[in-house]
C-alpha positions as CSV (number, residue, x, y, z in Angstrom):
1,X,131.4,172.8,94.9
2,X,128.7,174.1,97.3
3,X,127.6,170.5,98.1
4,X,131.1,169.6,99.0
5,X,131.5,172.7,101.2
6,X,128.2,171.9,103.0
7,X,129.4,168.4,103.7
8,X,132.7,169.7,105.0
9,X,131.0,172.1,107.3
10,X,128.8,169.2,108.6
11,X,131.8,167.0,109.2
12,X,133.5,169.9,111.1
13,X,130.5,170.4,113.3
14,X,130.3,166.7,114.0
15,X,134.0,166.6,115.0
16,X,133.6,169.7,117.3
17,X,130.5,168.1,118.9
18,X,132.3,164.8,119.4
19,X,135.3,166.6,120.9
20,X,133.1,168.6,123.3
21,X,131.3,165.4,124.3
22,X,134.6,163.6,125.0
23,X,135.8,166.6,127.0
24,X,132.7,166.7,129.1
25,X,132.9,162.9,129.8
26,X,136.6,163.3,130.6
27,X,136.1,166.1,133.2
28,X,132.7,165.0,134.7
29,X,132.6,161.2,134.8
30,X,136.1,159.8,134.6
31,X,137.6,161.4,137.8
32,X,134.9,160.0,140.2
33,X,135.3,156.6,138.6
34,X,139.1,156.7,139.0
35,X,138.7,157.8,142.7
36,X,136.1,155.1,143.4
37,X,138.0,152.2,141.9
38,X,141.4,153.5,142.9
39,X,140.3,153.5,146.5
40,X,139.0,150.0,146.2
41,X,142.2,148.8,144.6
42,X,144.3,150.5,147.3
43,X,142.2,148.9,150.1
44,X,142.4,145.5,148.5
45,X,146.2,145.8,148.2
46,X,146.8,146.5,151.9
47,X,148.0,143.6,153.9
48,X,146.2,143.7,157.2
49,X,148.0,140.7,158.6
50,X,151.4,142.4,158.6
51,X,150.5,145.2,161.0
52,X,150.3,144.2,164.7
53,X,148.5,147.1,166.4
54,X,148.6,145.4,169.9
55,X,152.3,145.9,170.3
56,X,152.4,149.3,168.9
57,X,153.4,152.1,171.3
58,X,155.0,155.4,171.3
59,X,158.4,155.4,169.7
60,X,161.0,157.7,171.3
61,X,163.8,158.7,168.9
62,X,166.8,160.4,170.4
63,X,168.1,163.4,168.5
64,X,171.8,164.0,168.7
65,X,173.1,167.3,167.5
66,X,176.6,167.2,166.1
67,X,178.4,170.4,165.6
68,X,181.1,170.3,163.0
69,X,183.5,173.2,162.8
């Protein structure tokens, strides 16, 4: 009985240690990797040929107020 209890405690300690390690990896290492590769994917997805910056100028939009009574 005691041998089984010791093995059970060892397994519990192992599970807690593995959970703690996965939590540390999830909070410390994964977010910088997501940011790094997410930025690369976003920049690669931009179509630079579609935007013509030469003809870009200020755009004046008229604002008409309508009063409904």
